[in-house]
C-alpha positions in Angstrom: 0.0 0.0 0.0 1.0 3.6 -0.4 2.5 5.5 2.4 1.6 9.2 2.7 4.5 11.6 2.9 3.8 14.2 5.6 4.8 17.6 4.2 5.2 19.2 7.6 7.0 17.5 10.5 5.3 15.0 12.8 6.9 15.9 16.1 7.5 13.2 18.8 6.0 10.6 16.5 6.3 6.9 16.4 6.7 5.3 12.9 4.9 1.9 12.6 4.2 0.2 9.3 5.1 3.3 7.4 2.4 5.4 9.0 3.0 8.4 11.3 1.4 7.7 14.7 1.3 10.9 16.7 1.5 10.8 20.5 -1.4 12.1 22.6 -1.8 15.8 22.8 -0.1 16.6 19.4 -1.9 16.8 16.1 -0.6 15.3 12.9 0.6 17.4 10.0 -2.3 19.2 8.2 -1.1 18.5 4.7 -0.6 15.0 3.3 1.0 14.1 0.0 0.3 10.7 -1.6 1.2 9.1 -4.9 -0.5 6.5 -7.0 1.6 4.5 -9.6 1.2 0.9 -10.5 3.9 -1.3 -8.9 4.8 1.2 -6.2 4.0 0.3 -2.6 1.5 -2.3 -3.6 -0.7 -0.1 -5.7 -2.1 -1.5 -9.0 -5.2 0.5 -9.7 -4.1 2.4 -12.8 -6.0 1.6 -16.1 -5.1 3.3 -19.4 -6.2 3.0 -23.0 -5.4 4.5 -26.3 -8.3 5.5 -28.6 -8.0 7.0 -32.1 -9.5 7.4 -35.5 -7.7 4.2 -36.8 -8.7 0.7 -35.6 -5.1 0.0 -34.7 -5.2 2.9 -32.2 -7.7 1.2 -29.9 -5.6 -0.7 -27.3 -5.2 -1.1 -23.6 -2.0 0.3 -22.1 -1.3 -2.8 -20.1 -0.7 -4.7 -23.4 2.1 -2.4 -24.6 5.0 -0.5 -23.1 4.1 2.8 -24.9 1.7 4.3 -27.5 1.5 7.4 -29.7 -0.8 10.3 -29.1 -1.4 12.5 -32.1 -3.4 15.3 -33.6 -5.9 15.4 -36.5 -4.9 16.4 -40.0 -7.6 16.6 -42.7 -5.7 14.5 -45.2 -5.5 11.6 -42.6 -1.7 11.7 -42.6 -2.0 12.4 -38.9 -5.1 10.7 -37.4 -6.3 11.9 -33.9 -5.2 9.6 -31.1 -5.8 10.2 -27.4 -4.8 8.5 -24.1 -7.3 7.7 -21.4 -6.0 7.0 -17.9 -7.8 6.2 -14.6 -6.6 5.7 -11.1 -9.0 3.3 -9.2 -9.1 3.2 -5.4 -7.9 6.7 -4.8 -10.6 7.7 -2.4 -11.7 6.0 0.8 -11.2 5.7 4.5 -7.9 3.7 4.3 -4.9 5.7 5.5 -3.4 5.2 2.0 -6.4 6.8 0.3 -7.7 10.4 0.0 -10.7 10.9 2.3 -13.9 11.9 0.7 -14.5 15.7 1.1 -10.8 16.5 1.4 -9.5 19.8 0.0 -7.1 19.2 -2.8 -4.2 21.6 -2.6 -2.3 20.2 -5.6 -2.6 17.3 -8.0 -0.3 16.4 -10.8 -0.7 13.9 -13.6 2.9 12.8 -14.5 3.6 11.0 -17.8 6.9 9.9 -19.2 7.9 10.2 -22.9 9.1 6.9 -24.3 12.4 6.4 -26.1 11.1 4.9 -29.3 11.8 6.6 -32.7 10.3 10.1 -32.8 8.8 9.8 -29.4 9.5 13.5 -28.6 7.0 16.3 -29.4 6.9 20.0 -29.7 3.4 20.0 -28.1 1.1 21.3 -26.9 -1.0 18.5 -25.4 -3.8 19.0 -22.9 -5.3 17.0 -20.1 -9.0 17.0 -19.1 -11.2 15.1 -16.7 -13.4 12.4 -18.2 -17.2 12.8 -17.6 -18.0 9.2 -18.7 -16.5 5.8 -17.9 -14.2 3.9 -20.1 -13.2 0.2 -20.3 -11.4 -2.2 -22.7 -14.3 -1.8 -25.3 -14.1 2.0 -25.4 -13.4 3.3 -28.9 -13.0 6.7 -30.5 -16.0 6.8 -32.7 -18.6 4.6 -31.0 -18.0 5.8 -27.4 -17.5 9.5 -28.0 -19.9 10.5 -30.8 -20.6 14.2 -31.0 -24.0 15.9 -31.6 -22.7 19.4 -31.6 -21.0 19.3 -35.0 -21.0 17.1 -38.1 -17.6 15.7 -37.3 -18.8 12.3 -36.1 -16.4 12.3 -33.1 -13.6 14.3 -31.5 -12.9 11.5 -29.1 -13.4 12.7 -25.5 -13.9 16.5 -25.8 -15.3 19.2 -23.6 -17.6 20.8 -26.1 -19.4 17.4 -26.5 -20.0 16.9 -22.7 -17.7 13.8 -22.4 -14.9 15.7 -20.7 -14.2 18.8 -18.7 -12.4 21.7 -20.3 -8.7 20.8 -20.4 -7.2 22.0 -17.1 -3.5 21.3 -17.5 -1.0 20.8 -20.3 2.3 19.5 -21.6 4.7 21.5 -23.7 7.7 20.3 -25.7 8.8 16.9 -24.5 12.2 15.1 -24.9 12.6 11.4 -25.1 12.8 9.8 -21.6 11.6 13.0 -19.8 8.8 13.0 -17.2 6.4 15.9 -17.2 3.4 16.9 -15.0 0.1 18.7 -15.7 -2.0 20.4 -13.0 -5.2 18.4 -12.5 -6.1 19.8 -9.0 -9.6 21.0 -10.1 -10.5 17.6 -11.5 -9.4 15.7 -8.5 -11.2 18.2 -6.2 -14.4 17.5 -8.1 -13.9 13.8 -7.4 -13.2 14.5 -3.7 -16.5 16.4 -3.6 -18.4 13.4 -5.0 -18.2 13.4 -8.8 -17.4 10.0 -10.3 -13.6 9.5 -10.8 -13.7 8.4 -14.4 -10.1 9.5 -15.0 -8.4 11.8 -17.5 -8.0 12.2 -21.3 -4.7 13.4 -22.8 -5.2 15.0 -26.2 -3.9 17.3 -28.8 -7.4 18.9 -29.2 -9.1 20.1 -32.4 -8.5 23.7 -33.5 -12.1 24.7 -34.4 -15.6 23.3 -34.9 -14.8 22.4 -38.5 -11.9 20.2 -37.4 -9.6 21.6 -40.0 -6.6 20.7 -37.9 -5.5 19.9 -34.4 -3.5 22.2 -32.1 -0.5 20.1 -33.0 0.1 17.2 -35.5 3.5 16.4 -33.9 2.9 12.9 -32.4 4.0 12.0 -28.8 4.8 8.5 -27.5 4.1 8.1 -23.8 4.9 5.2 -21.5 1.9 3.2 -20.3 0.9 1.0 -17.4 2.5 -1.8 -19.4 6.0 -0.3 -19.2 8.6 -2.7 -17.8 10.1 0.2 -15.8 7.8 1.1 -12.8 8.9 4.7 -12.7 7.8 5.3 -16.3 4.2 4.4 -15.7 1.5 7.1 -15.3 1.7 8.7 -11.9 -0.9 10.7 -9.9 0.5 12.8 -7.1 -1.9 14.6 -4.7 -1.5 16.9 -1.7 -4.6 17.3 0.4 -5.9 18.4 3.7 -8.9 17.5 5.9 -8.5 20.7 8.0 -11.2 23.3 7.7 -10.9 25.3 4.5 -13.1 28.0 3.1 -13.3 28.1 -0.7 -14.2 31.2 -2.7 -14.2 32.2 -6.4 -14.1 35.7 -7.7 -15.2 36.1 -11.3 -17.2 38.9 -13.0 -20.8 37.7 -13.3 -20.5 35.1 -10.5 -22.7 35.6 -7.4 -23.0 39.3 -8.1 -19.2 39.9 -8.3 -18.0 42.6 -10.7 -14.7 43.6 -9.2 -12.2 42.5 -11.8 -10.3 45.2 -13.7 -8.4 44.0 -16.8 -6.1 45.9 -19.1 -4.6 44.5 -22.3 -1.4 46.4 -22.8 0.1 46.3 -26.3 3.6 47.5 -27.3 2.7 48.3 -30.9 5.2 47.8 -33.7 8.0 49.3 -31.7 8.5 47.9 -28.2 11.2 50.2 -27.1 9.6 53.6 -27.6 6.3 55.3 -27.0 4.8 55.0 -30.5 1.1 56.1 -30.2 1.0 57.8 -33.6 2.1 54.8 -35.7 -0.2 54.4 -38.7 -0.6 50.6 -38.0 -0.2 48.7 -34.8 0.4 51.7 -32.4 1.1 51.4 -28.7 -2.2 51.2 -26.9 -4.2 49.8 -23.9 -7.6 48.2 -24.1 -10.2 47.6 -21.4 -10.9 43.9 -21.1 -14.6 44.6 -20.7 -14.7 45.8 -24.4 -13.2 42.6 -25.7 -14.4 38.9 -25.9 -11.4 36.8 -26.9 -8.0 38.4 -27.6 -4.3 37.6 -28.0 -1.4 37.9 -25.7 2.0 37.7 -27.3 5.7 37.7 -26.6 8.2 40.2 -28.0 10.5 39.4 -30.8 12.7 42.2 -32.3 13.3 42.5 -36.0 15.9 45.2 -35.8 18.1 47.2 -33.4 15.7 50.1 -33.4 13.2 48.1 -31.5 10.8 47.2 -34.3 9.1 43.9 -33.7 8.0 40.9 -35.7 6.1 39.8 -32.6 4.8 42.5 -30.2 4.9 42.5 -26.4 1.2 42.1 -25.6 0.3 41.4 -21.9 -2.6 41.4 -19.5 -2.9 43.3 -16.2 -5.6 42.1 -13.7 -6.8 43.2 -10.3 -9.5 41.6 -8.2 -11.1 44.1 -5.8 -12.7 43.3 -2.4 -11.3 39.8 -2.0 -10.9 39.9 1.8 -14.0 40.7 3.9 -16.1 39.3 6.7 -19.1 39.4 4.3 -20.4 36.2 2.6 -18.6 35.0 -0.6 -15.4 36.8 0.5 -12.1 35.4 1.8 -11.9 35.8 5.6 -9.2 38.4 6.3 -8.1 36.7 9.5 -7.4 33.3 8.0 -4.2 32.5 5.9 -4.4 31.9 2.2 -3.8 28.2 1.9 -3.9 28.2 -1.9 -4.9 30.7 -4.6 -5.0 30.4 -8.4 -5.5 32.9 -11.2 -7.4 30.9 -13.8 -7.2 32.1 -17.4 -9.1 30.3 -20.2 -7.7 29.8 -23.7 -9.9 31.0 -26.5 -11.6 28.7 -29.1 -12.6 31.1 -31.8 -9.4 30.9 -33.8 -7.4 27.9 -35.1 -4.2 29.4 -33.6 -5.7 30.0 -30.1 -3.3 27.5 -28.5 0.3 27.9 -27.5 3.2 25.8 -26.4 4.2 28.7 -24.0 5.6 29.4 -21.5 3.4 32.2 -20.1 3.7 33.3 -16.5 1.9 35.2 -13.8 3.8 37.9 -11.9 2.9 40.2 -8.9 2.8 43.8 -10.0 4.8 46.3 -8.0 3.6 49.5 -9.6 0.1 51.1 -9.7 -1.7 51.2 -13.1 -5.1 51.9 -14.6 -6.9 51.5 -17.9 -4.9 54.4 -19.3 -1.5 52.9 -18.5 0.6 52.3 -21.6 3.4 49.9 -22.4 5.8 52.9 -22.0 4.3 53.8 -18.6 6.4 51.3 -16.5 9.9 52.1 -15.3 12.9 53.1 -17.2 12.4 50.3 -19.8 9.2 49.9 -21.7 7.0 46.9 -20.6 7.3 44.9 -17.4 10.6 43.6 -16.1 11.8 42.2 -12.7 15.1 44.2 -12.9 13.2 47.4 -13.6 11.1 47.1 -10.4 7.8 46.6 -12.3 7.1 43.1 -11.3 8.3 40.5 -8.8 9.7 37.1 -9.8 7.3 34.8 -11.7 4.8 33.2 -9.3 4.1 30.4 -11.8 5.3 29.7 -15.4 3.3 27.2 -17.4 3.3 25.5 -20.8 1.0 23.5 -23.1 -2.3 25.4 -23.6 -4.7 23.7 -26.1 -7.8 25.3 -27.5 -10.4 26.0 -24.8 -8.2 24.9 -21.9 -8.0 26.5 -18.5 -4.6 27.6 -17.2 -4.2 27.6 -13.4 -1.4 29.9 -12.2 -0.5 29.4 -8.6 -0.6 32.9 -7.0 -0.7 31.9 -3.4 2.3 33.9 -2.3 1.0 37.1 -3.9 -2.4 36.9 -2.3 -1.2 35.9 1.2 1.2 39.0 1.0 -1.8 41.1 0.1 -3.8 39.7 3.0 -1.0 40.6 5.5 -0.6 44.2 4.3 1.4 44.3 1.1 0.0 46.9 -1.4 -2.2 45.2 -3.9 -1.3 46.3 -7.5 -2.7 43.1 -9.0 -1.2 40.5 -11.4 0.5 40.6 -14.8 0.2 37.7 -17.2 2.8 37.8 -20.0 5.0 35.6 -22.2 8.0 34.2 -20.4 10.4 33.5 -23.2 8.2 32.8 -26.1 7.0 34.8 -29.1 4.1 32.3 -29.7 0.8 34.1 -29.3 -2.0 32.9 -26.9 -5.7 33.7 -27.3 -7.5 34.3 -24.0 -11.0 35.1 -22.8 -11.3 38.5 -21.2 -13.5 40.1 -18.6 -15.9 41.0 -21.4 -16.1 37.4 -22.7 -19.6 36.4 -23.7 -18.8 33.0 -22.1 -19.2 34.0 -18.4 -17.5 31.0 -16.9 -14.5 31.5 -19.1 -13.7 35.0 -17.8 -10.6 35.4 -15.6 -11.2 34.2 -12.1 -9.4 34.1 -8.8 -9.9 30.9 -6.8 -9.0 31.2 -3.1 -8.7 28.6 -0.4 -8.5 30.0 3.1 -7.3 27.8 6.0 -4.7 27.7 8.7 -2.7 24.6 7.7 0.3 25.2 10.0 1.2 22.2 12.1 -0.8 22.4 15.4 
């Protein structure tokens, strides 16, 4: 059986059978981290299966050491292939299970790229929660037919009701490398009582006409049939059963309208204030006036500062987060976890990105009139210029329609304890690959930027 790893110290404890037995008068650590991987500590509850457009791509992972995922191409030279993976026996009253109703502080789905020919990929691939069960008879066309388009099937896909929106992703992968995707929101839903049907790993279609996937660069991943235990799919979860208050702040949800969002665009020249340029001038747009729009990373085309890819970034501030009023985070309770959730657009075939994009704490005041040239000695936002703090989270692998969960716990806890709140910046972190996002003006209300806050004192008692 699995043995939980206590993430804070069990003082004056006796270890027996791998479990921490705490002496009377002392409470155990409030946060527990536990992993599930076939062949480790007696666990054998992982089931995985490949499904795809070709008959040969329907197979159980236990029968092979690896299989290829791939993205759709209209000429069929790259048929869509997806991976389904489930971890049975994760929840229960056993010490080596997650208790029902627990608060999930983090959850990672870890997969390893195989070392067969061309196993590597440039990505992106996404991971979503399955909303229907699968077994050894599950197939791409029969089990996941769609009624929303004339495509016949997209496999397990969020717009067809067979999966959640993708909530995590994988970027470029090298042979033999292990990589993780954030699946905390899916595992939280299971802890709250939703059926634990597992995950789907997929390239994702680019638009409703299925003209092409986000990527057609195949990716070979190791399966439950891998001879090496440490290459098999792994689910790693940190949870607590201590009291935690959960709140979400999103324009249009429970009467909240406190989000301010500015889209700051460098224009054609990222090094000077160039508001009079005839095309692509420096400018800032209010997120409320937009629906889906692009962020982008700067790429200079000459020494004068002209760009072939502009520096387009987002500034966000959530007002009135802490209050004793209902639907607010309690000001007297530490922030146990906080995420800024951005949603990838789906109205353009190039909405996706390999990334990386990052969330940063802002260190300067701003408003909807602030321009790219308004910050510090150097245009745009830089840590060295005192505009932003170090990246709170830098993530990769955003497919069409996916949610991107930036961990901003440190920022929000600092705000709660008195640090001035200038909000958050989201910008490219070393890429010139654009990323389409939903804004505060999105017509899809649940895709607008949101701040998810878990409040709880999880210090060792």
